[in-house]
ChimeraX commands (.cxc) that place a marker at each C-alpha (Angstrom):
marker #1 position 5.59,-5.45,-7.12 radius 0.5
marker #1 position 6.44,-3.06,-4.67 radius 0.5
marker #1 position 4.23,-0.51,-3.79 radius 0.5
marker #1 position 6.25,2.60,-5.05 radius 0.5
marker #1 position 7.08,0.55,-8.46 radius 0.5
marker #1 position 2.80,0.34,-8.31 radius 0.5
marker #1 position 2.81,4.05,-7.29 radius 0.5
marker #1 position 4.40,5.26,-10.68 radius 0.5
marker #1 position 3.02,2.59,-12.48 radius 0.5
marker #1 position -0.88,3.71,-12.53 radius 0.5
marker #1 position -0.15,7.59,-14.32 radius 0.5
marker #1 position 1.99,5.63,-16.77 radius 0.5
marker #1 position -1.15,3.31,-17.70 radius 0.5
marker #1 position -3.57,6.38,-17.45 radius 0.5
marker #1 position -1.23,8.49,-19.65 radius 0.5
marker #1 position -1.77,5.40,-21.96 radius 0.5
marker #1 position -5.15,5.03,-22.92 radius 0.5
marker #1 position -5.99,8.25,-23.87 radius 0.5
marker #1 position -2.98,7.64,-26.68 radius 0.5
marker #1 position -4.60,4.26,-27.33 radius 0.5
marker #1 position -7.96,5.75,-27.60 radius 0.5
marker #1 position -6.57,8.23,-30.13 radius 0.5
marker #1 position -4.82,5.88,-32.03 radius 0.5
marker #1 position -7.58,3.34,-32.54 radius 0.5
marker #1 position -9.46,5.85,-33.74 radius 0.5
marker #1 position -6.85,6.91,-36.22 radius 0.5
marker #1 position -6.78,3.29,-37.79 radius 0.5
marker #1 position -10.73,3.56,-37.87 radius 0.5
marker #1 position -10.40,6.17,-40.21 radius 0.5
marker #1 position -7.86,4.74,-42.05 radius 0.5
marker #1 position -9.75,1.70,-42.82 radius 0.5
marker #1 position -13.29,3.67,-43.58 radius 0.5
marker #1 position -11.34,5.67,-46.10 radius 0.5
marker #1 position -9.80,2.72,-47.72 radius 0.5
marker #1 position -13.36,1.04,-48.08 radius 0.5
marker #1 position -14.49,4.18,-49.22 radius 0.5
marker #1 position -12.18,4.15,-51.88 radius 0.5
marker #1 position -12.48,0.78,-52.69 radius 0.5
marker #1 position -16.48,1.04,-52.48 radius 0.5
marker #1 position -15.96,2.97,-55.75 radius 0.5
marker #1 position -13.33,1.50,-57.25 radius 0.5
marker #1 position -15.67,-1.72,-57.58 radius 0.5
marker #1 position -18.08,1.33,-58.80 radius 0.5
marker #1 position -16.44,1.22,-61.68 radius 0.5
marker #1 position -15.07,-1.18,-62.07 radius 0.5
marker #1 position -19.19,-2.41,-62.95 radius 0.5
marker #1 position -19.76,0.06,-64.47 radius 0.5
marker #1 position -16.71,-0.59,-66.99 radius 0.5
marker #1 position -17.83,-4.15,-66.71 radius 0.5
marker #1 position -20.91,-3.77,-67.93 radius 0.5
marker #1 position -20.56,-1.42,-70.60 radius 0.5
marker #1 position -17.77,-4.37,-72.45 radius 0.5
marker #1 position -20.64,-6.76,-72.28 radius 0.5
marker #1 position -22.87,-4.74,-73.20 radius 0.5
marker #1 position -20.23,-4.11,-76.61 radius 0.5
marker #1 position -19.85,-8.48,-76.78 radius 0.5
marker #1 position -23.79,-8.86,-77.42 radius 0.5
marker #1 position -23.68,-6.78,-79.68 radius 0.5
marker #1 position -21.10,-8.04,-81.35 radius 0.5
marker #1 position -22.80,-11.58,-80.98 radius 0.5
marker #1 position -25.80,-10.47,-82.52 radius 0.5
marker #1 position -23.78,-9.11,-85.54 radius 0.5
marker #1 position -21.93,-11.86,-86.12 radius 0.5
marker #1 position -24.54,-14.41,-85.51 radius 0.5
marker #1 position -26.81,-12.81,-87.55 radius 0.5
marker #1 position -28.17,-14.62,-91.13 radius 0.5
marker #1 position -26.85,-13.92,-93.73 radius 0.5
marker #1 position -23.62,-11.82,-92.20 radius 0.5
marker #1 position -20.69,-12.81,-94.21 radius 0.5
marker #1 position -17.49,-11.39,-91.61 radius 0.5
marker #1 position -14.86,-12.68,-94.65 radius 0.5
marker #1 position -16.15,-10.49,-97.38 radius 0.5
marker #1 position -16.91,-7.32,-95.30 radius 0.5
marker #1 position -13.09,-7.50,-94.45 radius 0.5
marker #1 position -12.13,-7.89,-98.06 radius 0.5
marker #1 position -14.68,-4.84,-99.35 radius 0.5
marker #1 position -13.19,-3.12,-96.38 radius 0.5
marker #1 position -9.10,-4.08,-97.67 radius 0.5
marker #1 position -10.54,-3.21,-101.65 radius 0.5
marker #1 position -11.88,0.33,-100.73 radius 0.5
marker #1 position -8.34,1.18,-99.01 radius 0.5
marker #1 position -7.15,-0.32,-102.29 radius 0.5
marker #1 position -8.66,1.94,-104.15 radius 0.5
marker #1 position -8.12,5.04,-101.20 radius 0.5
marker #1 position -4.49,4.18,-101.76 radius 0.5
marker #1 position -4.39,4.71,-105.53 radius 0.5
marker #1 position -6.36,7.84,-105.31 radius 0.5
marker #1 position -4.37,9.40,-103.54 radius 0.5
marker #1 position -1.05,7.66,-104.98 radius 0.5
marker #1 position -3.14,9.99,-108.68 radius 0.5
marker #1 position -3.52,13.18,-106.24 radius 0.5
marker #1 position 0.05,13.57,-105.49 radius 0.5
marker #1 position 1.08,12.80,-109.50 radius 0.5
marker #1 position -0.86,15.84,-110.50 radius 0.5
marker #1 position 0.39,17.84,-108.17 radius 0.5
marker link #1:1,2 radius 0.2
marker link #1:2,3 radius 0.2
marker link #1:3,4 radius 0.2
marker link #1:4,5 radius 0.2
marker link #1:5,6 radius 0.2
marker link #1:6,7 radius 0.2
marker link #1:7,8 radius 0.2
marker link #1:8,9 radius 0.2
marker link #1:9,10 radius 0.2
marker link #1:10,11 radius 0.2
marker link #1:11,12 radius 0.2
marker link #1:12,13 radius 0.2
marker link #1:13,14 radius 0.2
marker link #1:14,15 radius 0.2
marker link #1:15,16 radius 0.2
marker link #1:16,17 radius 0.2
marker link #1:17,18 radius 0.2
marker link #1:18,19 radius 0.2
marker link #1:19,20 radius 0.2
marker link #1:20,21 radius 0.2
marker link #1:21,22 radius 0.2
marker link #1:22,23 radius 0.2
marker link #1:23,24 radius 0.2
marker link #1:24,25 radius 0.2
marker link #1:25,26 radius 0.2
marker link #1:26,27 radius 0.2
marker link #1:27,28 radius 0.2
marker link #1:28,29 radius 0.2
marker link #1:29,30 radius 0.2
marker link #1:30,31 radius 0.2
marker link #1:31,32 radius 0.2
marker link #1:32,33 radius 0.2
marker link #1:33,34 radius 0.2
marker link #1:34,35 radius 0.2
marker link #1:35,36 radius 0.2
marker link #1:36,37 radius 0.2
marker link #1:37,38 radius 0.2
marker link #1:38,39 radius 0.2
marker link #1:39,40 radius 0.2
marker link #1:40,41 radius 0.2
marker link #1:41,42 radius 0.2
marker link #1:42,43 radius 0.2
marker link #1:43,44 radius 0.2
marker link #1:44,45 radius 0.2
marker link #1:45,46 radius 0.2
marker link #1:46,47 radius 0.2
marker link #1:47,48 radius 0.2
marker link #1:48,49 radius 0.2
marker link #1:49,50 radius 0.2
marker link #1:50,51 radius 0.2
marker link #1:51,52 radius 0.2
marker link #1:52,53 radius 0.2
marker link #1:53,54 radius 0.2
marker link #1:54,55 radius 0.2
marker link #1:55,56 radius 0.2
marker link #1:56,57 radius 0.2
marker link #1:57,58 radius 0.2
marker link #1:58,59 radius 0.2
marker link #1:59,60 radius 0.2
marker link #1:60,61 radius 0.2
marker link #1:61,62 radius 0.2
marker link #1:62,63 radius 0.2
marker link #1:63,64 radius 0.2
marker link #1:64,65 radius 0.2
marker link #1:65,66 radius 0.2
marker link #1:66,67 radius 0.2
marker link #1:67,68 radius 0.2
marker link #1:68,69 radius 0.2
marker link #1:69,70 radius 0.2
marker link #1:70,71 radius 0.2
marker link #1:71,72 radius 0.2
marker link #1:72,73 radius 0.2
marker link #1:73,74 radius 0.2
marker link #1:74,75 radius 0.2
marker link #1:75,76 radius 0.2
marker link #1:76,77 radius 0.2
marker link #1:77,78 radius 0.2
marker link #1:78,79 radius 0.2
marker link #1:79,80 radius 0.2
marker link #1:80,81 radius 0.2
marker link #1:81,82 radius 0.2
marker link #1:82,83 radius 0.2
marker link #1:83,84 radius 0.2
marker link #1:84,85 radius 0.2
marker link #1:85,86 radius 0.2
marker link #1:86,87 radius 0.2
marker link #1:87,88 radius 0.2
marker link #1:88,89 radius 0.2
marker link #1:89,90 radius 0.2
marker link #1:90,91 radius 0.2
marker link #1:91,92 radius 0.2
marker link #1:92,93 radius 0.2
marker link #1:93,94 radius 0.2
marker link #1:94,95 radius 0.2
view
């Protein structure tokens, strides 16, 4: 390289160093923001997951209780709906 080319390159390199420093700080801030958002989402998923696990435990406890008859309770609910439907239809007839 000629001395004239080196003389031109020195100020260019000197100007590039602060630009690179600013750019790397920007990238670091973006990475920190992304990490914080990811941590918040992970906390939300953990809370949601804990709630779902608790619900499953309750359901398991209900189903495995001694003397619990799921089929009869489903039928009882169906019968209750039939009775409600009949009462509703009779109320409409009366009006």
